[in-house]
C-alpha positions in Angstrom: 0.0 0.3 0.1 1.4 3.6 -1.0 2.6 5.1 2.8 0.6 8.5 1.4 -2.8 6.1 1.1 -2.4 5.6 5.3 -3.4 9.2 5.6 -6.7 11.6 4.9 -6.0 14.1 3.4 -8.4 17.3 3.5 -9.4 19.1 0.6 -7.5 22.7 -0.1 -11.0 24.0 -0.1 -12.3 22.6 2.8 -8.8 23.7 4.8 -9.4 27.5 3.9 -13.1 27.2 5.2 -12.0 25.6 8.6 -9.3 28.3 8.6 -12.0 30.9 8.0 -14.6 30.1 10.5 -11.5 29.7 13.2 -10.3 33.1 12.4 -14.1 34.4 12.8 -14.6 32.5 16.2 -11.0 33.9 17.4 -12.3 37.9 15.9 -15.3 37.2 18.2 -13.8 36.1 21.0 -11.7 39.0 21.0 -14.3 41.6 20.5 -16.4 40.4 23.4 -13.3 40.2 25.6 -12.3 44.1 25.1 -15.4 45.5 24.6 -15.3 48.7 26.2 -18.2 48.9 28.2 -19.6 49.8 32.0 -22.7 48.9 34.1 -22.9 51.0 37.6 -26.2 50.7 39.6 -26.8 51.6 43.4 -28.1 54.4 45.4 -24.5 55.5 46.9 -24.6 58.7 44.2 -21.1 59.7 46.2 -19.2 56.4 45.4 -20.7 56.0 42.1 -20.2 59.8 41.0 -16.5 58.7 42.4 -16.1 56.1 39.8 -17.8 57.7 36.8 -14.9 60.8 37.0 -12.3 58.6 37.7 -13.6 56.5 34.4 -14.0 60.0 32.2 -10.6 61.0 33.6 -8.8 58.0 32.5 -10.5 58.1 29.2 -11.3 61.4 27.6 -8.3 63.7 26.8 -9.3 67.5 28.1 -8.4 69.2 25.2 -11.1 67.0 23.1 -14.0 67.1 25.8 -16.3 69.0 23.8 -16.0 66.5 20.9 -15.7 63.0 22.9 -17.6 63.2 26.2 -21.3 62.7 25.5 -24.4 62.5 28.4 -27.7 61.3 27.6 -30.3 61.9 30.2 -33.2 59.4 30.7 -35.5 60.7 27.9 -37.0 57.1 26.7 -36.0 54.4 24.4 -34.6 57.0 21.5 -32.0 58.2 24.2 -30.9 54.5 24.7 -30.3 54.2 20.7 -29.1 57.8 20.1 -26.2 56.7 22.5 -25.7 53.7 21.1 -25.2 55.3 18.1 -22.9 58.0 19.3 -20.8 55.0 21.2 -20.2 53.4 17.5 -18.3 56.8 16.1 -14.8 56.9 16.8 -13.5 59.5 19.0 -11.8 62.7 17.3 -8.4 63.6 18.3 -6.2 62.1 21.2 -7.6 60.0 24.3 -11.1 58.0 23.9 -15.0 58.9 23.4 -16.9 58.3 26.7 -21.0 57.8 26.0 -23.0 58.0 29.0 -26.7 56.9 29.7 -27.9 58.0 32.6 -30.1 56.8 34.7 -31.0 54.2 32.3 -33.4 51.8 32.6 -32.9 49.0 30.2 -31.8 46.7 32.8 -35.6 46.8 34.3 -37.5 47.3 31.1 -36.0 47.1 27.7 -38.3 47.7 24.7 -37.9 45.1 21.8 -36.2 47.4 19.0 -33.9 48.7 22.2 -32.9 45.1 22.9 -32.0 44.3 18.8 -30.1 47.7 18.7 -28.1 46.3 21.6 -27.7 43.0 20.0 -26.3 44.9 16.7 -24.3 47.3 18.6 -22.5 45.9 21.6 -20.1 43.6 19.8 -19.0 45.9 17.4 -18.4 49.5 19.7 -14.7 50.7 18.8 -12.4 49.7 21.0 -11.6 53.2 22.2 -15.1 54.6 22.5 -16.6 53.7 26.0 -20.2 53.1 26.7 -21.5 53.7 30.3 -25.0 53.2 31.7 -25.9 54.2 35.3 -29.1 53.1 37.2 -30.1 53.5 41.0 -32.3 50.5 40.6 -30.9 46.9 40.6 -31.2 45.4 37.3 -33.2 42.5 36.6 -31.4 39.3 36.0 -33.9 37.5 34.3 -34.1 40.6 31.3 -32.6 39.7 28.2 -31.0 43.3 27.8 -29.5 42.7 31.5 -28.0 39.4 30.2 -26.7 40.4 27.7 -25.1 43.7 29.3 -23.7 42.1 32.0 -21.7 39.3 29.1 -20.6 42.0 27.3 -19.5 44.4 30.1 -15.7 45.0 31.1 -17.1 46.2 34.3 -20.7 45.2 35.9 -20.4 47.4 39.4 -22.9 47.7 42.2 -22.7 50.7 44.5 -25.5 49.9 47.0 -24.9 51.6 50.5 -23.9 49.4 53.2 -27.0 48.1 55.7 -26.5 50.3 58.6 -26.2 46.7 60.8 -23.2 45.4 58.9 -20.5 47.5 61.0 -17.6 45.2 59.6 -18.5 46.5 56.2 -18.6 49.9 57.7 -15.3 49.7 59.2 -14.3 48.4 56.4 -15.2 51.1 54.1 -14.0 53.5 56.8 -10.3 51.6 56.1 -10.4 51.7 52.6 -11.7 55.4 52.1 -8.8 56.6 55.1 -6.3 54.8 52.9 -7.6 56.6 49.4 -7.3 60.0 51.4 -3.8 59.1 53.1 -5.6 59.3 56.3 -4.0 57.0 59.2 -6.6 55.5 61.9 -6.2 53.7 65.0 -8.5 50.6 65.0 -10.4 52.1 67.7 -10.7 55.4 65.8 -11.8 53.6 62.5 -14.8 51.9 64.5 -15.7 55.6 66.0 -15.7 57.0 62.8 -18.1 54.2 61.0 -20.2 55.0 64.1 -20.4 58.8 63.5 -20.6 58.5 59.3 -22.8 55.1 59.1 -22.8 54.4 55.4 -23.5 57.7 54.2 -19.9 58.1 51.7 -19.9 61.2 50.6 -19.9 62.3 54.7 -16.9 59.9 55.4 -15.0 62.0 52.6 -15.5 64.9 53.8 -14.7 63.9 57.5 -11.5 62.3 56.4 -10.7 65.3 54.5 -10.9 67.3 57.8 -8.6 64.8 59.7 -6.3 64.6 56.7 -5.7 68.7 57.3 -5.5 68.1 60.7 -3.0 65.5 60.7 -1.1 67.8 58.3 2.7 66.4 58.6 1.8 64.0 61.6 2.1 60.5 60.6 0.7 59.0 63.6 -2.6 57.4 63.2 -5.4 59.5 64.8 -7.0 58.0 67.9 -11.0 58.1 68.7 -10.4 61.4 71.2 -9.2 63.3 67.8 -12.0 61.5 65.7 -14.6 62.7 68.2 -13.3 66.1 68.3 -13.5 66.9 64.7 -16.1 64.8 63.4 -19.7 65.8 63.6 -21.6 63.1 65.3 -25.1 63.0 64.4 -25.1 58.8 64.2 -23.5 59.0 68.0 -26.2 60.8 69.2 -28.7 58.1 67.2 -27.0 55.9 69.1 -27.9 57.5 72.6 -31.5 57.7 71.1 -31.5 53.7 70.9 -30.0 53.6 74.5 -32.9 55.9 75.5 -35.7 53.8 73.9 -33.7 50.4 75.6 -34.0 51.7 79.0 -37.6 53.3 78.7 -36.1 56.8 79.3 -39.1 58.5 77.4 -38.2 61.8 78.4 -34.4 61.9 77.3 -35.4 60.0 74.0 -37.7 62.9 72.8 -35.3 65.3 74.0 -32.6 63.4 71.7 -35.5 63.1 68.5 -35.3 67.2 68.9 -31.9 67.7 69.0 -31.2 65.5 66.0 -34.4 67.1 64.0 -32.8 70.3 65.0 -29.3 69.6 63.5 -30.9 68.6 60.2 -30.2 65.1 60.4 -32.4 62.7 57.7 -35.2 61.1 60.1 -34.7 57.8 57.7 -30.9 58.1 59.0 -32.0 58.1 62.3 -34.5 55.3 61.2 -31.6 53.4 60.1 -29.3 53.7 63.2 -32.2 52.6 65.3 -32.8 49.4 63.5 -29.2 48.6 63.4 -28.6 49.1 66.8 -31.8 47.1 67.8 -31.1 44.4 65.8 -27.7 43.6 67.3 -28.7 43.7 70.6 -31.7 41.3 69.4 -29.1 39.2 67.8 -26.9 38.8 71.0 -29.9 38.5 73.0 -31.3 35.3 71.2 -27.5 33.8 71.3 -27.1 34.1 74.9 -30.1 32.7 75.5 -29.4 30.1 73.5 -26.5 29.1 75.6 -23.8 30.7 73.6 -21.0 31.6 75.4 -18.3 32.2 72.6 -18.0 35.7 71.7 -16.2 34.9 68.8 -19.6 33.1 67.5 -22.2 35.8 69.1 -19.9 38.6 67.2 -20.4 36.5 64.0 -23.8 36.0 64.2 -24.8 39.8 64.6 -22.0 41.1 62.3 -20.0 42.3 64.6 -16.4 42.7 63.5 -14.9 43.7 67.2 -16.1 40.8 69.6 -14.7 42.9 72.4 -17.6 44.9 72.1 -19.6 41.8 73.0 -19.6 41.8 77.1 -20.7 45.4 76.7 -23.8 44.5 74.5 -24.3 41.9 77.0 -24.4 44.2 80.0 -27.2 46.5 77.8 -29.6 43.8 77.2 -29.8 42.1 80.6 -33.0 44.0 81.8 -34.8 43.3 78.1 -36.5 39.7 77.0 -35.9 38.4 73.0 -39.6 39.0 73.1 -39.6 43.0 74.1 -36.9 43.3 71.2 -38.6 41.8 68.3 -41.4 43.9 69.4 -39.4 46.7 68.3 -38.5 45.7 65.1 -41.6 46.3 63.4 -42.5 49.8 64.9 -39.1 50.5 63.4 -40.5 49.5 60.0 -43.5 50.9 60.4 -41.8 54.5 61.3 -39.9 53.6 58.0 -42.7 53.2 56.0 -44.6 56.5 57.5 -41.6 58.4 56.6 -41.0 57.4 53.2 -44.7 57.7 52.5 -44.7 61.3 53.4 -45.4 61.6 57.0 -44.6 64.5 59.3 -41.2 63.8 60.4 -41.9 65.5 63.6 -44.8 63.7 65.1 -44.3 60.4 63.4 -41.0 60.1 65.5 -42.0 61.3 68.4 -44.9 58.8 68.4 -43.4 55.7 67.7 -40.6 56.9 69.6 -42.9 56.3 72.5 -44.4 53.6 72.0 -40.7 52.0 71.4 -39.9 53.0 75.1 -43.1 51.7 76.2 -42.2 48.0 74.8 -39.0 48.0 76.7 -40.9 49.4 80.1 -43.0 46.2 80.2 -41.6 43.5 82.8 
């Protein structure tokens, strides 16, 4: 038998066809892997604004901003299509192009014609033309548009506010912000600053700016006494309100409500602090009554970053039952709902604070 006959020879036409399809697959893989699409969503407006500015400054050449930076407010489906068409245009001059669809709802509801435009456009956006989509609302993962954007996006980033009761995450955010701002804090200083600012990122960076100015050339970490002198501490006053309610001191609680509102503290922020504190107290009480004695385990269950706080929390909830603490949370939920529905802040806060104090007074 001829040695060459032992091998199956592929015709040259088929070789060319296979090569063509392989190159086409590689092209699309490279195209989708490098698509310059960014999706930002969440309620932390300050953190999102900061990320948008960083993205814009990285992409846009300042001399060509008016040519290459385009903002499309949410004016319906036409705004999305106009933005996609603009993103298809290569940038002028130096730098790249940034097209920003502001508060777009394509990840919450997407008409068929917009979805078709997304499918047609996303894979062929020029490499140096960037598309940014932002929204306060969480994307609906069930939508075809969301699945497509998530698959194509270079970055799909959540800017949700940290829940007030997740103190470990709040402290971590303070530590990250301090690192970014070049501010050194002791662990106790970071804990106290987290209590003061809660999940308000804008306030956090404002206070870190003050601490940086105060420190100057001093490289020593700033302790809690320095933070307490410089930082506006309305959250700490809200914690004092929680303590007054826990002890059933109605007069003091009402006075603290007046002080907080007089200092222009948002009522919903006050409620968020109260929810976080009473939730922590409830978890600690539940763990104690279940027989748990390990402070590390209790701290983990209650989302407390510093287990040393457990001893003090145990003392605070001694006089209260699990049932009393459970009854506070529905009242706080009713308070939050009333405020979101437009109820008068002063009257509804005073009413619910009196009811909460009465719950904690019961034997």
